[in-house]
Structure formats: structure tokens, C-alpha cells
N, C-alpha and C positions, 0 to 999 in steps of 0.2 A: 504494500500500500504506500505509494510514493509520497503522499503529503502528510503521512503520519509523523508526529513529533511527540516524544515522551515528555510529560510534564516535568518541569525543572525539579520539583520536590521529589518526585519518584526517581528521577535520575540521580539525585543527590543521596537519597536514603536507601537505595537498593543497588544490587549488582546484577547485571544482565547474565542470565544463565543460558539463554538460547531463545529460539523462536519456534512456535508451533505453527500449525496451519493458519490460525487466526490471531494469535497473541504473541507479545513479548512475554517471556517467562523470567521473572525477576526475584531475586532473593533479598528479603528485608535484611538490612545490615544490623541485626540484633541477634546475637547467638544464644539468647535466653531460650528461644523457642525455634523449632523448625518452622519457618514462615516464608511462604512463597506467594507471589502475586502473579495473576494473569492480567495482562493489559491488552485488550483487543487493539490490534494495529489498524484502527479505523479512525480517520481524522474527525475531530469534532464531536465525538460520542461521549455523553455524560451518563446515560441511563441504558439499561439492558433493552428496554422496549424500542430504543432508537436503532438498534441493530436490525438487519433484515431477518426474516424468519429463519433462513438458512444459517446466518451468522449466530443467531440465538441458539439454534440446535448445536452448532459446532462448539460454542462457548460452554454449554452444559456438558457436552461430551468431554471436552478437555478438562473442565473443572472436576468432573467425576473421576476421570483417569488420574488426574494429579492428586486428588484427595485420597483415593484408594492406594495409590502408590506411596504417598507420604506416610500414611498410616502403616503400611507394610514395612517401609524402611525404618521408621522411627518408633513404632510400637506404642503410640500414644493411647490415652484413655478416651479422647474425644477430638474430633476435628471441628474447629471453628471456621465458618465461612462468613465473610462480610463484604459488603459493597456499600460503604458509607458515603464517601465523596464529600464530606463536609469541609475538609481541609484541602483536598485535591479533587477538583471537579471532574477530571478525566476518568472515565470508567475504568475501574480496576477491581479485581476480586482477590481478597486476602484468603489464604489457606493456611491455618495455624494449627499445628499439632499441639494438643494440650495434655498435660499430665496432672494427676491429682496432687502431686507434690510440687508443682511449679509455683513461682512466687505470686501469681495472681489468682490461682484456683480458689473458688469456682467462678470468680468474676471475670470480666473482660481484661485483656492484656494492656489496653491503652491507659496511660497515665499512672501505672503502678510503680514504675521505676524508669530511670533514664535508659535508653538503649545501650546495650553492651556490644560494641562493634566487633566484628570478626577480626582476629589477627590473621596474618598471611597464611600460616599453616592450617588454621582451622577453616579459613575460607577455601583453601585448596582442597581440603578433605571433604567439606560439604559439597563443593562443586563436583568432585569425583563421585560421591555417593549419589547425587541427584542426576548426573549426566545421562545414564540410561533411561531414566524416567522422563527427563526433558526430551530426549531424542524420540521417545515413543509418542510424544504428543504431536509430532509432525506427521505421523502416519494417518 
């Protein structure tokens, strides 16, 4: 999608993991939780209903595959999905693996603590862990 530009805050707060058929797949730069975003590569979209029906179906498929894969990789107790858009209006879906012993359980992750950025080694390790899953989203 040639006119697509990632929102500056998403670019600043995340690491690009790859691209699926519809989305950029981005890792939130907070190693507290396994946290991946899908950002549809469609210019000017703020809401899911603004996507075409085919794009909506593709987003649901990619989100489902990503969530299932993240739970298998990280063994969480719950997968949180969110599309808030209050701070960043560009459509993006958060996929956050939650654990009963995480710092925010059972509440939401937002505002509980400052983000804990990935160090170089941890970032490389999580990229390697997620690479096959991200690649599968392009199928």
C-alpha cells in the first residue's frame, strides 16, 4: 500500500517485526509482556469498519493466527486484544499475552508502570522467537 505511513508514536514505541498480507507487525518496546501490534497498511484508516469487507476478514484472520501463536509461544493465562486509538488514531490492534503473576493482573496493562525497553539481546531473542509466527501471517 504505497501511501501508507506509520504513525510517529507507533514508530517510536515499537519495533517492526515484519509484514503480513494486510498489516505491519510491530513489537511494543516493553519487555514486561509479550505485546505485538497489527497495523493495517491502509492509509487513513482509524476504525475497523473503514476497512473493506475483505480487509476486515483478513484482519480477523491475522489477529486470530497471531493471538493463537503468541499464546502457544509464551504460554500465557489470557490474551488481551485492544483497539483503543485514543492516543494514536491510526488503526492498530494490540495483542498482549497476560499472566496471573504479571504486574498489572487482573487489570489492564496501561499506566501500571513505565515501559521496560528491550535490551539488544532480549530484542534479538524475541524477534527470533516470533519470526516464524510473523512469517506465517503473510500466507
